N, C-alpha and C positions, 0 to 999 in steps of 0.2 A: 412504426418504431419498435425495436427490441429492447428492453430494458435488463440489464446486469446491475443487481445488488449485491456490491461485495465489500465484505466487513475485513478490514485490515487488521493485521497484528495478533493474528491466531498463533499461540504458544508464545506471548507476550507474558502473561501473568493466569492463574486459575479463574481470577472472578470475569475476567475478559473474557478468556474462553469459555467459560460457561454461559454469556451472555450470547456469545455466536450460536451456539449448537443448542439454545433454546430458540433463539429466532429463526434457525434454519429448520427446525424441528415445525413451525408452527407457519414456513412459506416463509418468511418475511425478508429474508434474504436468500439468495441463489448460490453464493460464492465465497469466501474467505482466500486470503492470503498469508501463508504460513513462514515465519521467522524462523528459521531451522537453527540459530545458535541464541534461541530465547531460553528460558529457565524451563518452560513445558512443552517444548516443541515436539517432544518422543510422544508424550502422552497425548497431545492435540492432533498429532498425525494418525498415529493408533485409532482416536476414535473418530477422526474426521473418514478415515477407511471403513469402520465399521456402520458407522449410519447414512455413506453416500455423500457425505459434502465435497463439492468439488474445491480444491485447491490448486493456487499456484503458489510460486515461490514470489515472498515481499524480502525481495534483497536488501539484506541490511548492512549498510557501512559505516555507519554514525552512531551507535549504541551498542554498550557492550565491551566483551571481548571478541577478536576475530578467531577463525577457525585455522587461521594463517598467521604468520609474526610480522609479516611487513607493515601492517597498518596499526599494530600494536604501538602503544606511546610507552612511555617510561612506568606510568600505572598499569601497564597490560589492557586500556581498553583504547578503542578506536576515538579518531578525532571527532569530537559531535556538532553537527549540523554545520554551523556558519564556518565553524573553521576546516571542518571537510569541503567547503564549498571553496571556501580562500585555496587549499590545495589543488581541487579539482581547476580552478581557472589558472593557478601556476602551472599544472601539469607537468611536474618533474619527470626525468626519465622513470627515476627510483619510486615514485609514487603512482606510475601508470602501470607500472610492471608489477607492484604490491596488488593495486584495484584488480589486475586483470588475475592475479594468482586467487584471489579471494573469493572472487565471481564463480572462478572454476570449482571451488572448495565447496563453495553454498550449494551449485548445481549439484554437486555429488552427494553432499549432506542429505539433500532433498532426498536424490535417489535411496539412501542407505534409509531414509526412515518411511517413504511411502514406496519404493518397489520400484519407480522408475522415475525418469528427468523431467520435470514441467514442463506443461507447454505453453503455461502463461507466465509471466513475469511481470514485476510492478515493483516501486523501489521505497523502501521505508522511507518517509521523509523525502520522497522523491529523488533520491540520488540517480537513478538511472536518466532524468533529463537535465543534471546538471551540464556543466561547459565543459567538455570536452569529453565526457561520459557516454552518451550514444556512439560514438564515432569509435571506441573504445570497446564498447559491451555486444554490439550489433553483432559482429562476427562470432564473437562467442557464443552467445543465444543461437545461432544458426546452428554452429556445429555441435550444438548437445540438443537440438533438434525442438526449441522452443518456437511456437507458433504465430502466440500474439501477446502483444506489448501496450499498457495503460499509455495514454498519452492524458495527463491531466494539465486538459486546456480549457480552461474557465475561465469567460469575463466576468465578474463581479461588479462592474461598477453601476449599476444599475437597479443593484440590492442594497435599500437606503438603511437597512439594519447592521451591515457593516461597517467597521469605521474606518474612515481616511487611513487611520496606519496601517489596518491589514491591507485594504486595499491595494497600497502602495506596496506592500508585501506581496500580493498575490499578481500584480501585475509584472515583477520581476519573475516570478512563478511560470506566469502566462508565455513572457517571451523566451525562455529555456523550454518550455513544452511544444511552441511553433516551430524552433528551431531542430529540436529532437523530433519532433515529427517527420522532418525533410529526412533526416538521416534512416530513421527506422522504415519508413515507406520504400525507402530505394533500397533498403536489404529484404522487403517485399513481405513485412509480416501485417497479420492481422492487426488493425488499429481499433480502437472505438470512434466514431464519428463527433459523437459530445458526452462532454463530464461534468456532472454535478458533484457537488459535495464540499467545496470550500466555504461557500456562504451557509452550509446547514451544518458547521460544526459544532459540537457540542450544544450549550445553551440556546444556539440560534436556532436549533433544528426547532419548525411545527408543520402541521399538517397541511396549511395554509402556504408556509415557503416552499414546500415539497413541491406543491401544487406548481408554483410558481416557477421553480427553477426548472423543472419537467417540461413547463408548457414551451420553452425557450429550447426544447433539444430535439435535434430531429435524427434518424438513422439509428444505427447501433450507439445506446447511450450506457454509459459505466456511470451509477451512483456510488460513490467510496462514502462509506459509514464506519465510524468507530465506537459501536455500543459496547457497554460494559456493566457490570454491577460493579458495588464498592466494597473493598474489603473488610470484613468483619473485625480484622485485626491488621494493626500498622503492617504497610507492605514493606520489607525489606528485602530486595532480589538484587542480583546482579544488574538488573536494568530497575532503574528507579525514577523514571521521568514523570514528573507532578502530573503528564497530561493522562497517565493511566490510572490515578485516582481523581481526578476534576471529576464533580458530579455532575458535567455536562456527559459523560458515559452513558449516565443512567438515565438522561434526560434523551437521548439516541436511543437507548433500548426501550423506553416506554414509549416514545414518537412513533418507533416504526412499528412496536408490536400492535398500535392501535390502528396503523394505518392502511388502506386496501389500496394497489398499485392499479390502474385501470389499464396499464399499457402491460405487452405480452412480456412476460419475466423469463429469462433465459442464463445460463452461466457461460461461461470462456468457453467449456468443455464442447458445447457444441458445433463450435468455430474448428 
């Protein structure tokens, strides 16, 4: 088994970035995903280059302002989470064209920030697996030389610490992921065989639970984490999801800092 420990949301905020870089320094994560339209994207991408942190594109179509105009609402921001899902499901011609334009713009911004197009892509709030999105995005990713895609396919039914409400939410995402795998596989992207992370988010993360989740994984496995420090002052940015300042971010940082992974750890860059 090969294990990729990927920290999402690099470029979201200074306190999240600091935690990610500290975990990379100590060898407790192996890669990160960059939000190119995030408030700290430029500084984070430069530091990643300096310290050698492998990064991919964390495609963001649901939070903050887009790089293009088609996805901008009346307030200049993109439709959030469930509203984006609704729009993806309806798949109007104008919406699909706007998504296509924004995806290309974020791939270009990644190159502008790092010097090269990303070889790996995953989605902020998993937008890349939502209904109709894989079929739209796969040819664009291929055109830009993307080689690997995350498939967040995790069955959490056996984890007793996950609430029934969250399990219902993750069951929907599981179905999305299975359908997305078929599309991305057809386009011959490198995909992870197993995925771990939903059941370990925030306060749910403990060493024992990491071991339990990884014990059910096989093959190339990606473990998704969202570590972070908490801001010393009130967090006021264009991105202001409460997830960013939830104490669970620090729980993840502390747990990862003290966990010794027995698996062979790698990054997407080796593929």
